[in-house]
A tleap script that builds the chain and sets N, CA, C and O, in Angstrom:
source leaprc.protein.ff14SB
mol = sequence {
  NARG PRO MET PRO ALA ALA PRO VAL GLU VAL
  ALA PRO ALA PRO GLU PRO ALA ALA PRO PRO
  ALA PRO ALA ALA GLY ALA MET VAL ILE ASP
  LYS PRO LEU ARG SER GLY GLN GLN VAL TYR
  ALA ARG GLY ARG ASP LEU VAL VAL MET ALA
  MET VAL ASN PRO GLY ALA GLU VAL ILE ALA
  ASP GLY HIE ILE HIE VAL TYR ALA PRO LEU
  ARG GLY LYS ALA ILE ALA GLY ALA ARG GLY
  ASN ALA ASP ALA ARG ILE PHE ALA LEU ALA
  MET SER PRO GLU LEU ILE SER ILE ALA GLY
  ILE TYR ARG THR SER GLU LYS PRO LEU PRO
  PRO GLU VAL GLN GLY LYS PRO ALA GLN VAL
  ARG LEU THR PRO GLY PRO ASP GLY ASP LYS
  LEU VAL VAL ASP ALA ILE SER CVAL
}
set mol.1.N position { 192.015 59.150 -28.020 }
set mol.1.CA position { 191.367 58.590 -26.851 }
set mol.1.C position { 189.861 58.685 -27.033 }
set mol.1.O position { 189.400 59.770 -27.390 }
set mol.2.N position { 189.004 57.595 -26.809 }
set mol.2.CA position { 187.568 57.673 -27.042 }
set mol.2.C position { 186.881 58.562 -26.021 }
set mol.2.O position { 187.280 58.641 -24.859 }
set mol.3.N position { 185.826 59.232 -26.496 }
set mol.3.CA position { 185.056 60.133 -25.619 }
set mol.3.C position { 184.194 59.271 -24.686 }
set mol.3.O position { 183.649 58.255 -25.117 }
set mol.4.N position { 184.067 59.667 -23.421 }
set mol.4.CA position { 183.192 58.893 -22.538 }
set mol.4.C position { 181.743 59.009 -23.033 }
set mol.4.O position { 181.319 60.066 -23.501 }
set mol.5.N position { 181.014 57.937 -22.926 }
set mol.5.CA position { 179.621 57.936 -23.373 }
set mol.5.C position { 178.796 58.871 -22.488 }
set mol.5.O position { 178.980 58.938 -21.273 }
set mol.6.N position { 177.893 59.580 -23.136 }
set mol.6.CA position { 177.034 60.488 -22.371 }
set mol.6.C position { 176.142 59.648 -21.461 }
set mol.6.O position { 175.668 58.588 -21.871 }
set mol.7.N position { 175.908 60.109 -20.229 }
set mol.7.CA position { 175.054 59.327 -19.343 }
set mol.7.C position { 173.655 59.193 -19.966 }
set mol.7.O position { 173.114 60.149 -20.523 }
set mol.8.N position { 173.102 58.017 -19.860 }
set mol.8.CA position { 171.775 57.749 -20.399 }
set mol.8.C position { 170.784 57.770 -19.238 }
set mol.8.O position { 170.957 57.088 -18.228 }
set mol.9.N position { 169.733 58.585 -19.422 }
set mol.9.CA position { 168.721 58.625 -18.361 }
set mol.9.C position { 167.739 57.489 -18.590 }
set mol.9.O position { 167.229 57.300 -19.695 }
set mol.10.N position { 167.488 56.750 -17.547 }
set mol.10.CA position { 166.516 55.668 -17.641 }
set mol.10.C position { 165.245 56.148 -16.954 }
set mol.10.O position { 165.250 56.487 -15.770 }
set mol.11.N position { 164.136 56.169 -17.732 }
set mol.11.CA position { 162.863 56.609 -17.145 }
set mol.11.C position { 162.390 55.533 -16.179 }
set mol.11.O position { 162.447 54.342 -16.486 }
set mol.12.N position { 161.924 55.957 -15.014 }
set mol.12.CA position { 161.421 54.937 -14.089 }
set mol.12.C position { 160.198 54.252 -14.697 }
set mol.12.O position { 159.422 54.868 -15.428 }
set mol.13.N position { 160.046 52.983 -14.382 }
set mol.13.CA position { 158.882 52.244 -14.884 }
set mol.13.C position { 157.619 52.905 -14.341 }
set mol.13.O position { 157.561 53.260 -13.164 }
set mol.14.N position { 156.611 53.070 -15.191 }
set mol.14.CA position { 155.383 53.722 -14.686 }
set mol.14.C position { 154.727 52.863 -13.615 }
set mol.14.O position { 154.725 51.634 -13.681 }
set mol.15.N position { 154.168 53.558 -12.621 }
set mol.15.CA position { 153.456 52.854 -11.558 }
set mol.15.C position { 152.224 52.193 -12.167 }
set mol.15.O position { 151.523 52.828 -12.956 }
set mol.16.N position { 151.941 50.947 -11.829 }
set mol.16.CA position { 150.713 50.360 -12.359 }
set mol.16.C position { 149.508 51.139 -11.825 }
set mol.16.O position { 149.462 51.504 -10.650 }
set mol.17.N position { 148.549 51.385 -12.691 }
set mol.17.CA position { 147.355 52.137 -12.279 }
set mol.17.C position { 146.587 51.322 -11.244 }
set mol.17.O position { 146.431 50.108 -11.376 }
set mol.18.N position { 146.118 52.004 -10.227 }
set mol.18.CA position { 145.329 51.317 -9.203 }
set mol.18.C position { 144.025 50.863 -9.838 }
set mol.18.O position { 143.416 51.616 -10.597 }
set mol.19.N position { 143.587 49.647 -9.542 }
set mol.19.CA position { 142.301 49.217 -10.123 }
set mol.19.C position { 141.198 50.115 -9.603 }
set mol.19.O position { 141.264 50.574 -8.462 }
set mol.20.N position { 140.170 50.378 -10.427 }
set mol.20.CA position { 139.085 51.240 -9.949 }
set mol.20.C position { 138.387 50.584 -8.758 }
set mol.20.O position { 138.245 49.363 -8.690 }
set mol.21.N position { 137.965 51.418 -7.840 }
set mol.21.CA position { 137.265 50.890 -6.664 }
set mol.21.C position { 135.961 50.258 -7.129 }
set mol.21.O position { 135.243 50.849 -7.936 }
set mol.22.N position { 135.645 49.060 -6.631 }
set mol.22.CA position { 134.382 48.445 -7.064 }
set mol.22.C position { 133.205 49.274 -6.568 }
set mol.22.O position { 133.263 49.884 -5.500 }
set mol.23.N position { 132.147 49.286 -7.355 }
set mol.23.CA position { 130.942 50.000 -6.934 }
set mol.23.C position { 130.432 49.335 -5.656 }
set mol.23.O position { 130.511 48.118 -5.489 }
set mol.24.N position { 129.917 50.156 -4.779 }
set mol.24.CA position { 129.404 49.598 -3.523 }
set mol.24.C position { 128.267 48.631 -3.843 }
set mol.24.O position { 127.326 48.982 -4.555 }
set mol.25.N position { 128.359 47.436 -3.322 }
set mol.25.CA position { 127.277 46.472 -3.531 }
set mol.25.C position { 126.061 46.893 -2.732 }
set mol.25.O position { 126.115 47.842 -1.950 }
set mol.26.N position { 124.989 46.197 -2.931 }
set mol.26.CA position { 123.757 46.514 -2.209 }
set mol.26.C position { 123.935 46.258 -0.710 }
set mol.26.O position { 124.662 45.348 -0.310 }
set mol.27.N position { 123.282 47.048 0.093 }
set mol.27.CA position { 123.240 46.794 1.535 }
set mol.27.C position { 122.133 45.765 1.758 }
set mol.27.O position { 121.019 45.931 1.261 }
set mol.28.N position { 122.437 44.706 2.501 }
set mol.28.CA position { 121.456 43.642 2.738 }
set mol.28.C position { 121.100 43.607 4.219 }
set mol.28.O position { 121.980 43.555 5.078 }
set mol.29.N position { 119.812 43.635 4.506 }
set mol.29.CA position { 119.302 43.561 5.878 }
set mol.29.C position { 118.544 42.244 6.005 }
set mol.29.O position { 117.632 41.965 5.226 }
set mol.30.N position { 118.929 41.431 6.999 }
set mol.30.CA position { 118.328 40.106 7.173 }
set mol.30.C position { 117.248 40.046 8.238 }
set mol.30.O position { 116.515 39.060 8.316 }
set mol.31.N position { 117.135 41.084 9.060 }
set mol.31.CA position { 116.202 41.039 10.190 }
set mol.31.C position { 115.010 41.951 9.933 }
set mol.31.O position { 115.133 42.953 9.229 }
set mol.32.N position { 113.850 41.609 10.504 }
set mol.32.CA position { 112.683 42.493 10.356 }
set mol.32.C position { 112.982 43.874 10.942 }
set mol.32.O position { 113.696 43.995 11.937 }
set mol.33.N position { 112.437 44.898 10.322 }
set mol.33.CA position { 112.606 46.265 10.823 }
set mol.33.C position { 111.347 46.648 11.589 }
set mol.33.O position { 110.237 46.587 11.059 }
set mol.34.N position { 111.538 47.045 12.843 }
set mol.34.CA position { 110.411 47.392 13.712 }
set mol.34.C position { 110.108 48.886 13.622 }
set mol.34.O position { 110.905 49.668 13.104 }
set mol.35.N position { 108.959 49.257 14.130 }
set mol.35.CA position { 108.556 50.659 14.166 }
set mol.35.C position { 109.651 51.509 14.798 }
set mol.35.O position { 110.204 51.144 15.835 }
set mol.36.N position { 109.960 52.628 14.182 }
set mol.36.CA position { 110.989 53.525 14.703 }
set mol.36.C position { 112.375 53.261 14.145 }
set mol.36.O position { 113.255 54.114 14.260 }
set mol.37.N position { 112.590 52.090 13.538 }
set mol.37.CA position { 113.903 51.811 12.960 }
set mol.37.C position { 113.998 52.430 11.574 }
set mol.37.O position { 113.016 52.499 10.836 }
set mol.38.N position { 115.214 52.882 11.237 }
set mol.38.CA position { 115.449 53.476 9.932 }
set mol.38.C position { 116.765 52.933 9.383 }
set mol.38.O position { 117.760 52.855 10.103 }
set mol.39.N position { 116.764 52.560 8.113 }
set mol.39.CA position { 117.974 52.082 7.449 }
set mol.39.C position { 118.167 52.928 6.201 }
set mol.39.O position { 117.231 53.134 5.429 }
set mol.40.N position { 119.408 53.424 6.005 }
set mol.40.CA position { 119.721 54.235 4.829 }
set mol.40.C position { 120.897 53.620 4.091 }
set mol.40.O position { 121.987 53.495 4.649 }
set mol.41.N position { 120.684 53.236 2.839 }
set mol.41.CA position { 121.755 52.707 1.995 }
set mol.41.C position { 122.283 53.864 1.148 }
set mol.41.O position { 121.757 54.147 0.071 }
set mol.42.N position { 123.329 54.531 1.647 }
set mol.42.CA position { 123.889 55.700 0.972 }
set mol.42.C position { 124.653 55.265 -0.284 }
set mol.42.O position { 125.576 54.452 -0.214 }
set mol.43.N position { 124.256 55.814 -1.420 }
set mol.43.CA position { 124.971 55.563 -2.666 }
set mol.43.C position { 124.806 54.162 -3.228 }
set mol.43.O position { 125.580 53.753 -4.093 }
set mol.44.N position { 123.816 53.420 -2.757 }
set mol.44.CA position { 123.637 52.051 -3.251 }
set mol.44.C position { 122.207 51.573 -3.077 }
set mol.44.O position { 121.352 52.286 -2.553 }
set mol.45.N position { 121.968 50.348 -3.530 }
set mol.45.CA position { 120.656 49.724 -3.406 }
set mol.45.C position { 120.503 49.126 -2.015 }
set mol.45.O position { 121.486 48.900 -1.308 }
set mol.46.N position { 119.263 48.874 -1.637 }
set mol.46.CA position { 118.958 48.259 -0.351 }
set mol.46.C position { 118.119 47.011 -0.595 }
set mol.46.O position { 117.109 47.056 -1.297 }
set mol.47.N position { 118.546 45.904 -0.010 }
set mol.47.CA position { 117.808 44.649 -0.101 }
set mol.47.C position { 117.408 44.258 1.320 }
set mol.47.O position { 118.260 44.117 2.196 }
set mol.48.N position { 116.096 44.083 1.541 }
set mol.48.CA position { 115.599 43.705 2.859 }
set mol.48.C position { 114.964 42.325 2.720 }
set mol.48.O position { 114.031 42.129 1.941 }
set mol.49.N position { 115.493 41.367 3.496 }
set mol.49.CA position { 115.049 39.974 3.403 }
set mol.49.C position { 113.945 39.639 4.403 }
set mol.49.O position { 113.540 38.481 4.515 }
set mol.50.N position { 113.457 40.642 5.129 }
set mol.50.CA position { 112.432 40.411 6.146 }
set mol.50.C position { 111.446 41.575 6.115 }
set mol.50.O position { 111.636 42.549 5.386 }
set mol.51.N position { 110.403 41.459 6.911 }
set mol.51.CA position { 109.324 42.446 6.905 }
set mol.51.C position { 109.799 43.838 7.320 }
set mol.51.O position { 110.641 43.995 8.205 }
set mol.52.N position { 109.226 44.848 6.646 }
set mol.52.CA position { 109.390 46.242 7.055 }
set mol.52.C position { 108.059 46.619 7.703 }
set mol.52.O position { 107.074 46.878 7.013 }
set mol.53.N position { 108.042 46.647 9.035 }
set mol.53.CA position { 106.811 46.875 9.786 }
set mol.53.C position { 106.352 48.332 9.716 }
set mol.53.O position { 107.144 49.218 9.396 }
set mol.54.N position { 105.067 48.581 10.016 }
set mol.54.CA position { 104.590 49.967 10.060 }
set mol.54.C position { 105.447 50.788 11.025 }
set mol.54.O position { 105.808 50.320 12.105 }
set mol.55.N position { 105.764 52.010 10.620 }
set mol.55.CA position { 106.596 52.880 11.456 }
set mol.55.C position { 108.079 52.745 11.190 }
set mol.55.O position { 108.864 53.557 11.681 }
set mol.56.N position { 108.489 51.734 10.421 }
set mol.56.CA position { 109.902 51.584 10.047 }
set mol.56.C position { 110.127 52.279 8.702 }
set mol.56.O position { 109.201 52.424 7.904 }
set mol.57.N position { 111.385 52.712 8.461 }
set mol.57.CA position { 111.711 53.402 7.217 }
set mol.57.C position { 112.897 52.745 6.549 }
set mol.57.O position { 113.908 52.461 7.192 }
set mol.58.N position { 112.768 52.500 5.239 }
set mol.58.CA position { 113.903 52.044 4.440 }
set mol.58.C position { 114.154 53.110 3.383 }
set mol.58.O position { 113.246 53.529 2.665 }
set mol.59.N position { 115.423 53.539 3.306 }
set mol.59.CA position { 115.805 54.634 2.405 }
set mol.59.C position { 117.040 54.193 1.634 }
set mol.59.O position { 117.964 53.614 2.206 }
set mol.60.N position { 117.053 54.469 0.328 }
set mol.60.CA position { 118.229 54.133 -0.479 }
set mol.60.C position { 118.404 55.184 -1.568 }
set mol.60.O position { 117.431 55.761 -2.053 }
set mol.61.N position { 119.650 55.422 -1.943 }
set mol.61.CA position { 119.911 56.299 -3.077 }
set mol.61.C position { 119.611 55.569 -4.384 }
set mol.61.O position { 119.399 56.205 -5.416 }
set mol.62.N position { 119.593 54.230 -4.345 }
set mol.62.CA position { 119.266 53.411 -5.510 }
set mol.62.C position { 117.915 52.747 -5.328 }
set mol.62.O position { 116.982 53.347 -4.796 }
set mol.63.N position { 117.818 51.492 -5.778 }
set mol.63.CA position { 116.574 50.722 -5.690 }
set mol.63.C position { 116.383 50.166 -4.279 }
set mol.63.O position { 117.333 50.049 -3.504 }
set mol.64.N position { 115.126 49.826 -3.964 }
set mol.64.CA position { 114.807 49.127 -2.721 }
set mol.64.C position { 114.082 47.837 -3.098 }
set mol.64.O position { 113.094 47.856 -3.832 }
set mol.65.N position { 114.588 46.718 -2.584 }
set mol.65.CA position { 113.967 45.405 -2.793 }
set mol.65.C position { 113.556 44.883 -1.425 }
set mol.65.O position { 114.390 44.799 -0.524 }
set mol.66.N position { 112.286 44.530 -1.254 }
set mol.66.CA position { 111.819 43.966 0.009 }
set mol.66.C position { 111.212 42.598 -0.310 }
set mol.66.O position { 110.143 42.498 -0.914 }
set mol.67.N position { 111.924 41.547 0.111 }
set mol.67.CA position { 111.479 40.177 -0.158 }
set mol.67.C position { 110.613 39.676 0.994 }
set mol.67.O position { 110.836 38.596 1.542 }
set mol.68.N position { 109.629 40.483 1.340 }
set mol.68.CA position { 108.706 40.225 2.448 }
set mol.68.C position { 107.664 41.349 2.378 }
set mol.68.O position { 107.726 42.182 1.474 }
set mol.69.N position { 106.720 41.386 3.305 }
set mol.69.CA position { 105.757 42.498 3.291 }
set mol.69.C position { 106.433 43.849 3.571 }
set mol.69.O position { 107.265 43.973 4.471 }
set mol.70.N position { 106.056 44.839 2.787 }
set mol.70.CA position { 106.495 46.221 2.991 }
set mol.70.C position { 105.305 46.973 3.568 }
set mol.70.O position { 104.348 47.279 2.857 }
set mol.71.N position { 105.372 47.274 4.885 }
set mol.71.CA position { 104.258 47.955 5.548 }
set mol.71.C position { 104.651 49.330 6.075 }
set mol.71.O position { 103.789 50.112 6.475 }
set mol.72.N position { 105.934 49.625 6.077 }
set mol.72.CA position { 106.406 50.924 6.557 }
set mol.72.C position { 106.603 51.887 5.407 }
set mol.72.O position { 105.853 51.876 4.431 }
set mol.73.N position { 107.640 52.737 5.536 }
set mol.73.CA position { 107.931 53.752 4.519 }
set mol.73.C position { 109.117 53.299 3.685 }
set mol.73.O position { 110.095 52.774 4.217 }
set mol.74.N position { 109.029 53.504 2.366 }
set mol.74.CA position { 110.125 53.157 1.455 }
set mol.74.C position { 110.429 54.369 0.593 }
set mol.74.O position { 109.563 54.871 -0.123 }
set mol.75.N position { 111.688 54.840 0.672 }
set mol.75.CA position { 112.109 56.034 -0.061 }
set mol.75.C position { 113.306 55.653 -0.922 }
set mol.75.O position { 114.422 55.519 -0.421 }
set mol.76.N position { 113.068 55.481 -2.223 }
set mol.76.CA position { 114.136 55.127 -3.165 }
set mol.76.C position { 114.563 56.386 -3.919 }
set mol.76.O position { 113.815 57.360 -3.997 }
set mol.77.N position { 115.778 56.349 -4.472 }
set mol.77.CA position { 116.267 57.519 -5.198 }
set mol.77.C position { 116.320 58.736 -4.305 }
set mol.77.O position { 115.971 59.840 -4.723 }
set mol.78.N position { 116.764 58.532 -3.053 }
set mol.78.CA position { 116.726 59.593 -2.040 }
set mol.78.C position { 117.509 60.836 -2.448 }
set mol.78.O position { 117.198 61.940 -1.999 }
set mol.79.N position { 118.519 60.667 -3.294 }
set mol.79.CA position { 119.294 61.826 -3.748 }
set mol.79.C position { 118.904 62.240 -5.162 }
set mol.79.O position { 119.707 62.831 -5.884 }
set mol.80.N position { 117.670 61.929 -5.557 }
set mol.80.CA position { 117.170 62.415 -6.835 }
set mol.80.C position { 117.266 61.461 -8.014 }
set mol.80.O position { 117.014 61.867 -9.148 }
set mol.81.N position { 117.625 60.195 -7.776 }
set mol.81.CA position { 117.707 59.220 -8.869 }
set mol.81.C position { 116.297 58.823 -9.301 }
set mol.81.O position { 115.644 58.008 -8.651 }
set mol.82.N position { 115.832 59.414 -10.414 }
set mol.82.CA position { 114.463 59.170 -10.883 }
set mol.82.C position { 114.305 57.780 -11.496 }
set mol.82.O position { 113.181 57.341 -11.740 }
set mol.83.N position { 115.421 57.077 -11.751 }
set mol.83.CA position { 115.342 55.724 -12.313 }
set mol.83.C position { 115.211 54.653 -11.232 }
set mol.83.O position { 115.020 53.477 -11.543 }
set mol.84.N position { 115.312 55.053 -9.967 }
set mol.84.CA position { 115.216 54.085 -8.869 }
set mol.84.C position { 113.810 53.493 -8.828 }
set mol.84.O position { 112.841 54.122 -9.253 }
set mol.85.N position { 113.724 52.275 -8.309 }
set mol.85.CA position { 112.429 51.596 -8.179 }
set mol.85.C position { 112.318 50.968 -6.795 }
set mol.85.O position { 113.312 50.793 -6.091 }
set mol.86.N position { 111.088 50.635 -6.424 }
set mol.86.CA position { 110.817 49.931 -5.170 }
set mol.86.C position { 110.120 48.634 -5.553 }
set mol.86.O position { 109.132 48.642 -6.288 }
set mol.87.N position { 110.641 47.520 -5.049 }
set mol.87.CA position { 110.057 46.206 -5.308 }
set mol.87.C position { 109.678 45.589 -3.966 }
set mol.87.O position { 110.436 45.696 -3.002 }
set mol.88.N position { 108.515 44.944 -3.892 }
set mol.88.CA position { 108.123 44.258 -2.658 }
set mol.88.C position { 107.275 43.040 -3.004 }
set mol.88.O position { 106.514 43.049 -3.971 }
set mol.89.N position { 107.421 41.985 -2.192 }
set mol.89.CA position { 106.612 40.784 -2.401 }
set mol.89.C position { 105.188 40.959 -1.882 }
set mol.89.O position { 104.278 40.250 -2.311 }
set mol.90.N position { 104.993 41.905 -0.956 }
set mol.90.CA position { 103.647 42.226 -0.469 }
set mol.90.C position { 103.619 43.735 -0.239 }
set mol.90.O position { 104.049 44.220 0.807 }
set mol.91.N position { 103.110 44.469 -1.222 }
set mol.91.CA position { 103.141 45.932 -1.215 }
set mol.91.C position { 101.972 46.485 -0.405 }
set mol.91.O position { 100.833 46.487 -0.870 }
set mol.92.N position { 102.263 46.956 0.820 }
set mol.92.CA position { 101.252 47.578 1.685 }
set mol.92.C position { 101.887 48.740 2.454 }
set mol.92.O position { 101.796 48.784 3.681 }
set mol.93.N position { 102.526 49.677 1.755 }
set mol.93.CA position { 103.317 50.695 2.451 }
set mol.93.C position { 102.486 51.830 3.056 }
set mol.93.O position { 101.377 52.129 2.611 }
set mol.94.N position { 103.071 52.452 4.091 }
set mol.94.CA position { 102.493 53.683 4.644 }
set mol.94.C position { 102.823 54.846 3.710 }
set mol.94.O position { 102.025 55.765 3.528 }
set mol.95.N position { 104.025 54.782 3.121 }
set mol.95.CA position { 104.473 55.837 2.218 }
set mol.95.C position { 105.477 55.230 1.247 }
set mol.95.O position { 106.319 54.420 1.633 }
set mol.96.N position { 105.377 55.631 -0.014 }
set mol.96.CA position { 106.388 55.278 -1.005 }
set mol.96.C position { 106.855 56.571 -1.656 }
set mol.96.O position { 106.066 57.492 -1.868 }
set mol.97.N position { 108.151 56.630 -1.972 }
set mol.97.CA position { 108.696 57.838 -2.582 }
set mol.97.C position { 109.849 57.474 -3.495 }
set mol.97.O position { 110.686 56.637 -3.156 }
set mol.98.N position { 109.886 58.108 -4.652 }
set mol.98.CA position { 111.030 57.983 -5.558 }
set mol.98.C position { 111.421 59.395 -5.972 }
set mol.98.O position { 110.598 60.155 -6.482 }
set mol.99.N position { 112.672 59.734 -5.749 }
set mol.99.CA position { 113.228 61.038 -6.141 }
set mol.99.C position { 112.338 62.200 -5.692 }
set mol.99.O position { 112.150 63.166 -6.431 }
set mol.100.N position { 111.792 62.097 -4.472 }
set mol.100.CA position { 111.014 63.188 -3.899 }
set mol.100.C position { 109.535 63.197 -4.260 }
set mol.100.O position { 108.774 63.984 -3.696 }
set mol.101.N position { 109.111 62.342 -5.184 }
set mol.101.CA position { 107.688 62.226 -5.510 }
set mol.101.C position { 107.129 61.128 -4.605 }
set mol.101.O position { 107.635 60.006 -4.615 }
set mol.102.N position { 106.095 61.440 -3.825 }
set mol.102.CA position { 105.640 60.443 -2.858 }
set mol.102.C position { 104.144 60.203 -2.922 }
set mol.102.O position { 103.384 60.967 -3.518 }
set mol.103.N position { 103.755 59.111 -2.285 }
set mol.103.CA position { 102.344 58.729 -2.159 }
set mol.103.C position { 102.185 58.111 -0.782 }
set mol.103.O position { 102.991 57.275 -0.371 }
set mol.104.N position { 101.146 58.522 -0.072 }
set mol.104.CA position { 100.911 57.970 1.265 }
set mol.104.C position { 99.758 56.974 1.214 }
set mol.104.O position { 99.063 56.854 0.205 }
set mol.105.N position { 99.573 56.274 2.310 }
set mol.105.CA position { 98.508 55.276 2.394 }
set mol.105.C position { 97.127 55.930 2.446 }
set mol.105.O position { 96.115 55.234 2.364 }
set mol.106.N position { 97.070 57.279 2.582 }
set mol.106.CA position { 95.775 57.964 2.544 }
set mol.106.C position { 95.108 57.762 1.184 }
set mol.106.O position { 93.882 57.765 1.074 }
set mol.107.N position { 95.943 57.584 0.140 }
set mol.107.CA position { 95.427 57.253 -1.188 }
set mol.107.C position { 95.731 55.769 -1.386 }
set mol.107.O position { 96.844 55.421 -1.780 }
set mol.108.N position { 94.761 54.886 -1.118 }
set mol.108.CA position { 95.034 53.447 -1.141 }
set mol.108.C position { 95.529 52.971 -2.511 }
set mol.108.O position { 95.178 53.528 -3.552 }
set mol.109.N position { 96.349 51.931 -2.472 }
set mol.109.CA position { 96.805 51.313 -3.709 }
set mol.109.C position { 95.645 50.551 -4.341 }
set mol.109.O position { 94.741 50.110 -3.632 }
set mol.110.N position { 95.657 50.390 -5.663 }
set mol.110.CA position { 94.595 49.609 -6.303 }
set mol.110.C position { 94.601 48.171 -5.791 }
set mol.110.O position { 95.656 47.654 -5.424 }
set mol.111.N position { 93.422 47.510 -5.761 }
set mol.111.CA position { 93.324 46.143 -5.211 }
set mol.111.C position { 94.239 45.136 -5.909 }
set mol.111.O position { 94.666 44.163 -5.288 }
set mol.112.N position { 94.546 45.354 -7.188 }
set mol.112.CA position { 95.402 44.383 -7.896 }
set mol.112.C position { 96.860 44.418 -7.441 }
set mol.112.O position { 97.626 43.513 -7.771 }
set mol.113.N position { 97.254 45.448 -6.688 }
set mol.113.CA position { 98.631 45.488 -6.170 }
set mol.113.C position { 98.705 45.535 -4.650 }
set mol.113.O position { 99.735 45.180 -4.078 }
set mol.114.N position { 97.639 45.964 -3.987 }
set mol.114.CA position { 97.648 46.061 -2.516 }
set mol.114.C position { 97.925 44.695 -1.895 }
set mol.114.O position { 97.172 43.744 -2.105 }
set mol.115.N position { 99.013 44.607 -1.127 }
set mol.115.CA position { 99.369 43.366 -0.440 }
set mol.115.C position { 99.931 42.290 -1.347 }
set mol.115.O position { 100.135 41.157 -0.911 }
set mol.116.N position { 100.184 42.628 -2.603 }
set mol.116.CA position { 100.672 41.644 -3.571 }
set mol.116.C position { 102.058 42.039 -4.081 }
set mol.116.O position { 102.517 43.153 -3.831 }
set mol.117.N position { 102.734 41.117 -4.802 }
set mol.117.CA position { 104.035 41.470 -5.386 }
set mol.117.C position { 103.871 42.628 -6.381 }
set mol.117.O position { 103.054 42.559 -7.299 }
set mol.118.N position { 104.657 43.683 -6.184 }
set mol.118.CA position { 104.514 44.864 -7.035 }
set mol.118.C position { 105.810 45.659 -7.080 }
set mol.118.O position { 106.706 45.475 -6.256 }
set mol.119.N position { 105.884 46.545 -8.061 }
set mol.119.CA position { 107.007 47.468 -8.159 }
set mol.119.C position { 106.464 48.881 -8.319 }
set mol.119.O position { 105.370 49.094 -8.843 }
set mol.120.N position { 107.255 49.836 -7.856 }
set mol.120.CA position { 106.903 51.245 -7.972 }
set mol.120.C position { 107.985 51.904 -8.815 }
set mol.120.O position { 109.178 51.706 -8.584 }
set mol.121.N position { 107.553 52.690 -9.795 }
set mol.121.CA position { 108.504 53.417 -10.627 }
set mol.121.C position { 107.969 54.813 -10.887 }
set mol.121.O position { 106.794 55.095 -10.653 }
set mol.122.N position { 108.835 55.676 -11.370 }
set mol.122.CA position { 108.472 57.057 -11.659 }
set mol.122.C position { 108.327 57.199 -13.167 }
set mol.122.O position { 109.206 56.777 -13.917 }
set mol.123.N position { 107.230 57.786 -13.613 }
set mol.123.CA position { 107.067 58.027 -15.045 }
set mol.123.C position { 106.795 59.507 -15.271 }
set mol.123.O position { 106.034 60.127 -14.528 }
set mol.124.N position { 107.422 60.073 -16.307 }
set mol.124.CA position { 107.164 61.480 -16.608 }
set mol.124.C position { 105.785 61.624 -17.245 }
set mol.124.O position { 105.335 60.742 -17.975 }
set mol.125.N position { 105.136 62.719 -16.967 }
set mol.125.CA position { 103.818 62.960 -17.546 }
set mol.125.C position { 103.635 64.438 -17.821 }
set mol.125.O position { 104.469 65.250 -17.422 }
set mol.126.N position { 102.549 64.800 -18.499 }
set mol.126.CA position { 102.330 66.213 -18.830 }
set mol.126.C position { 102.181 67.092 -17.583 }
set mol.126.O position { 102.502 68.280 -17.618 }
set mol.127.N position { 101.695 66.508 -16.486 }
set mol.127.CA position { 101.524 67.275 -15.247 }
set mol.127.C position { 102.679 67.041 -14.275 }
set mol.127.O position { 102.538 67.289 -13.078 }
set mol.128.N position { 103.820 66.567 -14.778 }
set mol.128.CA position { 104.967 66.273 -13.924 }
set mol.128.C position { 105.096 64.779 -13.706 }
set mol.128.O position { 104.268 63.995 -14.170 }
set mol.129.N position { 106.152 64.393 -12.990 }
set mol.129.CA position { 106.403 62.974 -12.741 }
set mol.129.C position { 105.350 62.401 -11.805 }
set mol.129.O position { 104.842 63.099 -10.927 }
set mol.130.N position { 105.022 61.110 -11.999 }
set mol.130.CA position { 104.082 60.472 -11.081 }
set mol.130.C position { 104.535 59.046 -10.802 }
set mol.130.O position { 105.223 58.423 -11.610 }
set mol.131.N position { 104.133 58.545 -9.637 }
set mol.131.CA position { 104.461 57.171 -9.250 }
set mol.131.C position { 103.470 56.223 -9.891 }
set mol.131.O position { 102.264 56.469 -9.895 }
set mol.132.N position { 103.998 55.130 -10.436 }
set mol.132.CA position { 103.161 54.097 -11.028 }
set mol.132.C position { 103.462 52.813 -10.274 }
set mol.132.O position { 104.627 52.465 -10.082 }
set mol.133.N position { 102.420 52.103 -9.844 }
set mol.133.CA position { 102.572 50.848 -9.124 }
set mol.133.C position { 102.044 49.739 -10.041 }
set mol.133.O position { 100.873 49.735 -10.422 }
set mol.134.N position { 102.933 48.802 -10.386 }
set mol.134.CA position { 102.567 47.699 -11.262 }
set mol.134.C position { 102.693 46.385 -10.529 }
set mol.134.O position { 103.593 46.200 -9.710 }
set mol.135.N position { 101.770 45.458 -10.831 }
set mol.135.CA position { 101.864 44.121 -10.265 }
set mol.135.C position { 103.057 43.403 -10.883 }
set mol.135.O position { 103.405 43.645 -12.039 }
set mol.136.N position { 103.681 42.519 -10.109 }
set mol.136.CA position { 104.763 41.677 -10.606 }
set mol.136.C position { 104.206 40.253 -10.590 }
set mol.136.O position { 103.692 39.795 -9.569 }
set mol.137.N position { 104.307 39.563 -11.713 }
set mol.137.CA position { 103.852 38.164 -11.691 }
set mol.137.C position { 105.025 37.301 -11.224 }
set mol.137.O position { 106.127 37.371 -11.769 }
set mol.138.N position { 104.761 36.497 -10.214 }
set mol.138.CA position { 105.836 35.693 -9.622 }
set mol.138.C position { 105.681 34.246 -10.024 }
set mol.138.O position { 106.489 33.405 -9.628 }
savepdb mol mol.pdb
quit
């Protein structure tokens, strides 16, 4: 008499891996920011399509892009990202900061960037990191 076949274990099909969560896209603000308003883009870049008025604050863990005059405060790399930058079509800020290094309007920007398209970046130096403001040719 033939022996019954040993039961065969069938491995369950592996669950398909969940696709990785997409990186958070930039936060986009379409309206002008008035004095006293504050916007924080946690873990991402911030894009502002209108004026940032004096007394308003824009804060991002990544880059900040202002496609209008920047007259308030801009704080990029709020959680220490030293590679973050600030871009504005008319750079006239009260305060700019990247990764905790800041500059206030008490030290005026050079005439070649004041009120003009410019970017702010952090550069390492012998006396520590410093903010550099460069003109952007549009």
